[in-house]
Structure formats: C-alpha cells, structure tokens
C-alpha positions in Angstrom: -30.2 16.3 99.6 -27.9 19.0 98.3 -25.0 16.5 98.2 -27.0 14.0 96.2 -28.0 16.6 93.6 -24.3 17.7 93.3 -23.2 14.1 92.5 -26.0 13.7 90.0 -25.0 16.9 88.2 -21.4 15.9 88.0 -22.5 12.5 86.6 -24.7 14.2 84.1 -21.9 16.5 83.0 -19.6 13.5 82.4 -22.3 11.8 80.3 -22.7 15.1 78.3 -18.9 15.4 77.7 -18.8 11.8 76.6 -21.7 12.4 74.2 -19.9 15.5 72.9 -16.8 13.4 72.3 -18.8 10.8 70.6 -20.4 13.4 68.3 -17.1 15.0 67.5 -15.6 11.6 66.6 -18.6 10.8 64.4 -18.2 14.1 62.6 -14.4 13.4 62.1 -15.3 9.9 60.8 -17.8 11.4 58.4 -15.4 14.0 57.1 -12.7 11.4 56.7 -15.0 9.1 54.8 -16.1 12.0 52.5 -12.5 13.0 51.8 -11.6 9.4 51.1 -14.4 9.1 48.6 -13.3 12.3 46.8 -9.7 11.0 46.7 -10.9 7.6 45.3 -12.5 9.6 42.4 -9.2 11.4 41.8 -7.2 8.1 41.9 -9.7 6.4 39.5 -9.4 9.3 37.1 -5.6 9.1 37.1 -5.6 5.3 36.9 -7.9 5.3 33.9 -5.6 7.6 31.9 -2.0 7.4 33.2 0.1 4.3 33.5 3.4 6.2 34.1 5.7 5.2 37.0 4.7 8.3 38.9 1.0 7.4 38.6 1.7 3.8 39.7 3.6 5.1 42.8 0.6 7.4 43.6 -1.7 4.4 43.4 0.5 2.3 45.7 0.7 5.2 48.1 -3.1 5.5 48.0 -3.5 1.8 48.9 -1.2 2.2 51.8 -3.1 5.2 53.0 -6.3 3.3 52.6 -5.0 0.6 54.9 -4.2 3.3 57.5 -7.7 4.8 57.1 -9.2 1.3 57.6 -7.2 0.8 60.8 -8.2 4.1 62.3 -11.9 3.7 61.2 -12.0 0.2 62.6 -10.6 1.5 65.9 -13.2 4.2 66.0 -16.1 1.8 65.4 -14.7 -0.6 68.0 -14.5 2.3 70.5 -18.1 3.4 69.8 -19.3 -0.2 70.2 -17.4 -0.5 73.5 -19.1 2.5 75.2 -22.9 2.8 75.6 -23.1 6.2 77.1 -26.9 6.2 76.9 -27.4 3.5 79.5 -28.9 4.7 82.8 -26.3 3.0 85.0 -23.4 4.8 83.3 -21.1 5.8 86.2 -18.6 8.6 86.4 -15.6 6.4 85.6 -17.2 4.8 82.6 -18.3 8.1 81.2 -14.8 9.5 81.7 -13.2 6.5 79.9 -15.6 6.8 77.1 -14.9 10.5 76.7 -11.1 9.9 76.7 -11.2 7.0 74.2 -13.6 8.7 71.9 -11.5 11.9 71.9 -8.5 9.8 71.1 -10.3 8.2 68.2 -11.4 11.6 67.0 -7.8 12.9 67.1 -6.6 9.9 65.1 -9.4 10.4 62.5 -8.5 14.1 62.2 -4.7 13.3 61.8 -5.4 10.7 59.1 -7.6 13.1 57.3 -4.8 15.7 57.4 -2.5 13.0 55.8 -5.1 12.3 53.2 -5.5 16.0 52.3 -1.7 16.4 52.0 -1.7 13.4 49.7 -4.6 14.9 47.7 -2.8 18.2 47.2 0.3 16.4 45.9 -1.8 14.7 43.2 -2.5 18.1 41.5 -0.2 17.7 38.5 -1.2 14.1 37.9 -4.8 14.8 38.3 -4.6 17.9 36.0 -3.0 15.9 33.2 -5.6 13.1 33.6 -8.5 15.5 33.5 -7.0 17.1 30.4 -6.9 13.7 28.7 -10.5 12.9 29.8 -11.6 16.2 28.3 -10.2 15.1 25.0 -12.2 11.8 25.0 -15.6 12.9 23.8 -14.3 15.4 21.1 -11.8 12.8 19.8 -14.6 10.2 19.4 -16.9 12.7 17.7 -14.1 13.8 15.3 -13.3 10.2 14.4 -17.0 9.4 13.6 -17.4 12.5 11.6 -14.2 11.7 9.6 -15.6 8.2 8.9 -18.8 9.6 7.6 -16.9 12.1 5.4 -14.7 9.4 4.0 -17.8 7.3 3.1 -19.5 10.2 1.4 -16.3 10.9 -0.6 -16.2 7.3 -1.8 -19.8 7.4 -2.8 -19.1 10.6 -4.9 -16.2 8.9 -6.6 -18.2 5.8 -7.5 -21.0 8.0 -8.8 -18.5 9.6 -11.2 -17.7 6.2 -12.6 -14.4 5.6 -10.8 -13.5 2.7 -8.7 -11.7 3.0 -5.4 -11.5 -0.6 -4.2 -8.3 -0.1 -2.2 -9.7 3.0 -0.5 -12.9 1.2 0.3 -10.9 -1.7 1.8 -8.9 0.6 4.0 -12.1 2.2 5.3 -13.8 -1.2 5.9 -10.7 -2.3 7.9 -11.7 0.4 10.5 -14.9 -1.5 11.3 -13.4 -3.5 14.3 -11.8 -0.3 15.6 -15.2 1.5 15.4 -16.7 -1.3 17.5 -14.0 -0.9 20.2 -14.5 2.9 20.0 -18.2 2.5 20.7 -17.4 0.1 23.6 -15.9 3.1 25.3 -13.2 4.0 27.7 -14.7 2.0 30.5 -13.6 -1.2 28.7 -10.5 -0.1 26.9 -9.2 2.9 29.0 -9.2 6.6 28.3 -5.8 6.8 26.8 -6.2 3.8 24.5 -9.6 5.1 23.4 -8.3 8.6 22.6 -5.4 7.1 20.7 -7.8 4.8 18.8 -10.1 7.7 17.9 -7.1 9.8 16.7 -5.7 7.0 14.6 -9.2 6.3 13.1 -9.6 9.9 12.3 -6.2 10.2 10.6 -6.9 7.0 8.5 -10.4 8.2 7.5 -9.2 11.7 6.6 -6.5 10.2 4.4 -9.0 8.0 2.7 -11.3 11.0 2.2 -8.5 13.1 0.8 -7.4 10.4 -1.6 -10.9 9.8 -2.7 -11.5 13.5 -3.4 -8.3 13.7 -5.4 -9.0 10.6 -7.4 -10.6 12.4 -10.4 -7.6 14.7 -10.6 -5.3 11.7 -10.3 -7.0 9.9 -13.2 -6.6 13.0 -15.3 -2.9 13.4 -14.4 -2.3 9.7 -15.3 -4.0 10.2 -18.6 -1.8 13.2 -19.3 1.4 11.5 -18.3 0.5 8.5 -20.5 0.4 10.8 -23.5 3.5 12.8 -22.7 5.6 9.8 -21.8 4.5 8.0 -24.9 5.8 11.0 -26.9 9.0 11.1 -24.9 9.6 7.4 -25.4 9.2 7.8 -29.2 11.5 10.8 -29.3 14.2 9.1 -27.2 14.0 6.0 -29.3 14.8 8.2 -32.3 17.7 9.9 -30.3 19.0 6.5 -29.3 19.4 5.6 -32.9 21.6 8.6 -33.4 24.2 7.4 -30.8 25.8 4.9 -33.2 27.0 7.7 -35.7 28.3 9.7 -32.7 30.3 6.7 -31.5 31.6 6.1 -35.0 33.0 9.6 -35.2 34.5 9.3 -31.7 36.3 6.1 -32.8 37.5 7.6 -36.0 38.9 10.8 -34.6 40.0 10.1 -31.0 41.9 7.5 -29.1 40.2 4.5 -27.5 40.5 6.0 -24.0 38.2 8.8 -25.1 35.2 6.6 -26.0 35.6 3.1 -24.8 33.4 3.6 -21.8 30.6 4.7 -24.1 30.7 1.8 -26.6 27.8 -0.1 -25.0 25.5 3.0 -24.9 23.6 2.3 -28.1 22.7 -1.3 -27.0 21.8 -0.1 -23.5 19.7 2.8 -24.8 17.7 0.6 -27.1 17.1 -2.0 -24.4 15.9 0.8 -22.0 13.6 2.1 -24.7 12.1 -1.4 -25.2 11.7 -1.7 -21.4 10.0 1.7 -21.2 7.6 0.8 -24.0 6.6 -2.4 -22.2 6.2 -0.5 -18.9 4.1 2.1 -20.7 1.8 -0.7 -22.1 1.4 -2.0 -18.5 0.6 1.5 -17.2 -2.1 1.9 -19.9 -3.7 -1.4 -18.8 -3.5 -0.5 -15.1 -5.2 2.8 -15.9 -7.9 1.0 -17.9 -8.4 -1.4 -14.9 -8.4 1.6 -12.6 -5.5 0.2 -10.6 -4.2 3.6 -9.8 -1.2 2.7 -7.7 0.0 0.2 -10.3 -0.4 2.8 -13.0 1.6 5.3 -11.1 4.3 2.8 -10.4 4.6 1.8 -14.0 4.8 5.4 -15.1 7.5 6.0 -12.6 9.4 3.1 -14.1 9.0 4.6 -17.6 10.3 8.0 -16.4 13.3 6.5 -14.7 14.2 4.5 -17.8 13.8 7.5 -19.9 16.0 9.6 -17.6 18.7 6.9 -18.0 18.4 6.9 -21.8 18.4 10.7 -21.9 21.6 10.7 -19.8 23.4 8.1 -21.8 22.5 9.5 -25.1 23.3 13.0 -24.0 26.6 11.8 -22.6 27.8 10.6 -26.0 26.9 13.8 -27.7 28.4 15.9 -24.9 31.6 13.8 -25.1 32.0 14.5 -28.8 31.3 18.2 -28.4 33.8 18.6 -25.5 36.5 16.6 -27.3 36.0 18.6 -30.4 36.4 21.8 -28.4 39.5 20.7 -26.5 41.2 19.2 -29.6 40.9 22.5 -31.4 42.0 24.7 -28.5 43.3 22.9 -25.4 44.7 26.2 -24.0 41.2 27.5 -23.4 40.6 24.6 -20.9 44.0 25.3 -19.4 43.3 29.0 -19.0 39.9 28.3 -17.4 41.6 26.0 -14.9 44.5 28.4 -14.2 41.9 31.1 -13.5 40.3 29.0 -10.8 43.7 28.2 -9.3 44.7 31.9 -9.3 41.4 32.9 -7.7 42.1 30.4 -4.9 45.7 31.6 -4.5 44.5 35.2 -4.2 42.1 34.2 -1.5 44.7 32.2 0.4 47.1 35.3 0.4 44.4 37.8 1.4 45.6 39.6 4.5 48.7 37.5 4.8 52.3 37.7 3.7 52.5 33.9 3.2 49.7 31.4 2.8 48.8 28.7 5.2 50.7 25.5 4.2 47.5 23.4 4.3 46.1 25.8 1.7 49.3 26.4 -0.3 50.3 22.7 -0.7 47.2 21.5 -2.6 47.2 24.6 -4.8 50.9 24.1 -5.7 50.1 20.5 -6.5 47.2 21.6 -8.6 49.5 23.8 -10.7 51.8 20.9 -11.2 49.0 18.5 -12.1 47.7 21.0 -14.7 51.2 21.3 -16.3 51.5 17.5 -16.4 48.1 17.2 -18.0 49.0 19.7 -20.7 52.3 18.0 -21.4 50.5 14.6 -21.9 48.8 16.1 -24.9 52.0 16.3 -26.8 52.0 12.6 -27.9 50.8 11.2 -31.2 47.4 10.1 -30.0 46.6 12.4 -27.0 43.9 11.3 -24.5 41.8 14.4 -24.6 39.2 12.8 -22.3 41.9 12.1 -19.6 43.0 15.7 -20.0 39.4 17.0 -19.5 38.9 14.7 -16.5 42.2 15.9 -14.9 41.5 19.6 -15.4 38.0 19.1 -13.9 39.7 17.4 -10.9 42.2 20.2 -10.5 39.4 22.8 -10.5 37.6 20.8 -7.9 40.7 20.8 -5.7 41.0 24.6 -6.0 37.3 25.1 -5.2 37.6 22.8 -2.1 40.5 25.0 -0.8 38.4 28.1 -1.3 35.5 26.5 0.6 37.8 25.5 3.5 39.3 29.0 3.7 35.9 30.7 3.8 34.6 28.3 6.4 37.6 28.8 8.6 37.4 32.6 8.4 33.6 32.5 9.1 34.3 30.6 12.3 36.8 33.2 13.5 34.6 36.2 12.9 
C-alpha cells in the first residue's frame, strides 16, 4: 500500500512538472506574440514614412525575423498538440517527455523574443524620425487648409475693391485636385507624400494670398510708373534730338577716330524712343485690362529702352566734354595718370630695397605706354580719344598691381 502511494505521488509530480512547463511555454508564447505585435506597429510606422535604404533593410530584417518567429511558434503549437498531459493514463515517461519538449519550446520562444527585443532597440533612430514626421502630419494639413481659406478671402477682398485677379484665382483653383488627395489622407498616399503635399499647398496658397493683398498697391505703383515713364520718354526724346548738334561739333573739331563709333547714336536713340512709346502704350492697355504681369513687363521694357537711350545720349555729350578738356590741357590727364603710377610704385617699394619683378615690370611698361600716348598727340590731327582710352588703360594696369600687392601681403600676415 505504501509502495503504491509512492508511485502515484511520483506520477502526479511528473504531471505537475509537465503542466508547469506547458504553462511557462504558453506564457513565453504570449509574450513573444505581444512583442511581435508591438514591433509590427513600429515597422508600419517606419514604412509609412521612410523609404530610405536603411528603412528598407530594417523591413527585410523584420520579415526574416518574422519567419523565424513563425517557425518557433509553429514548433511550440505542434509540441502542445502532441502532448495531452491531462489524460488519466499519462505515464511517467510520457509526462517526462512532455515536460522536456515543452521546456525546450519555451526556451526557443524566449530566445527569439530576446532577438526581437534587440532588433526593436536597434530601430530607435528610424522610429524616432518616423514618429517626428507623423507628428507633423496633422499640423501640416491644418496649416494648408487655413492658408487656402486665407487666400480665398484675400481674393474676395480684391474683387470687392473692383480689381480682377484672374491669374491668382486660376492658381488657387489648380490646387483643388491636391486638396482632394490631401483629404484622402496618409493611408492612401503615405505620410511623407501627404506632408510634402500639404507644405506645397500651403506655400502656393500663401503666395496667392500675399500677391492678392498687394494687388491694390501694385495697381497704384503701375499707375505711378506709367506717369513717370511717360515724362521720362518725352524728356529723353528731346535729349535725343540734341545728339545731332553734339556729333556735328565732334566732326568739326576732332579727328574721325574720336567720334566715328558714335555716328549712329542719333538714329538709334530715336528708334529706341519710338519703341519705348509703343511699349508704354501697350503697358497702359494692359493696365486698363488689369493684366498686371503684362503691364509690369511692358514697363520694364520701357525702362530698359530709356536706360539705353540715356546711356547713348550721355555718351555723346560726355565724349565732347572730355575731348574738350584734354585738347585744352592734355598734361592734366598725364599728371593724373602719373600720380596713379607713382602711388603704385611707392607701394611696391614699401619695406623693400627693390620691387618684385612681377610688380615692377607692368609699372615700367605703364610709364612707357604713357610716354608713347603723349607723344602720339604731336601729330597734326591727334586722336585725343585714343589718348584718353590709353591713359585709362594705364591707370587700370597700375590699380591692378596695387590690388595684387595688397592681396599678397594680406595672405602673409
């Protein structure tokens, strides 16, 4: 009787140990399944936002880990199905095998869970970046929609003031398909694409709003420029008529080399004035039609033409003035140039007994060029313009040497 009870107790203990192993394996399976679900959420978050090579590698690694989890989980389920530890006829050997195999399954589940947790910890940077982008989604969508509303209100205010803004309205209407996609959300188009779409819509809408709000001021500016440019065109037309007498005096008093490059200025100036008047007429019509961009473009054309006329007309008068000055006293131009050369020579000698050859050589040549230019004036019909051009080139050479010396000394400080 005592022996029978001893065997019964040992069998009962084996059953209890097998049951404990089964419970431990079940707990390990549950914990692994929970951890896998948490990891899936992290991977889905990263995949929705990040398409970088690093993110793709993480996704591939997660799939491989999932296959490993499936294998271990399948083995656990098969082990549980293979051992019915609740049946009455469970013997000592069967209970022992069940305990051993269930313990092995539990250990495999625990090991895979440890692998999963290590993988999860390595996702920290990717997950943090993805969560940051997700946090941007709702605010980005809200800002985009607010900007659309503000742009629409600004257009309404402009129209109420009697101004048209057809191009701005067209730009705003072009955002309608994008708004539809924005409302469809990140689940269809992805987080990153949705955030980018929202940001682009916001920038476009804000640009439309800003331009609409500035439109009354722009109209006033265009009106002011129309008046001022009309006055300028008229004044330059009068100045252009004065170029012919200037050229006549140049021809009468100086050699052909001094004025021949200017002989087409009167014709070119008059043509430019005519073109400016035509562009000004087009600008007025564009303003009347409220084609603001066209009006601005025509006004820019008028300004460019007037700048050309101003420069050409001014060049003729300036040429006559400078030739008058140098013909009366060429030595003043020579002294001005010699001063620049001497200043460069003093700098080249500063702190030295002899100048650097690369500095001395161009300065010596500058002196010789100046002497030759002055000697060329001794003919019967001196080319004063060539003289002025040469002295300006000589001064440029000296100034270039000065700049080189200062740059070299600054580098050695």
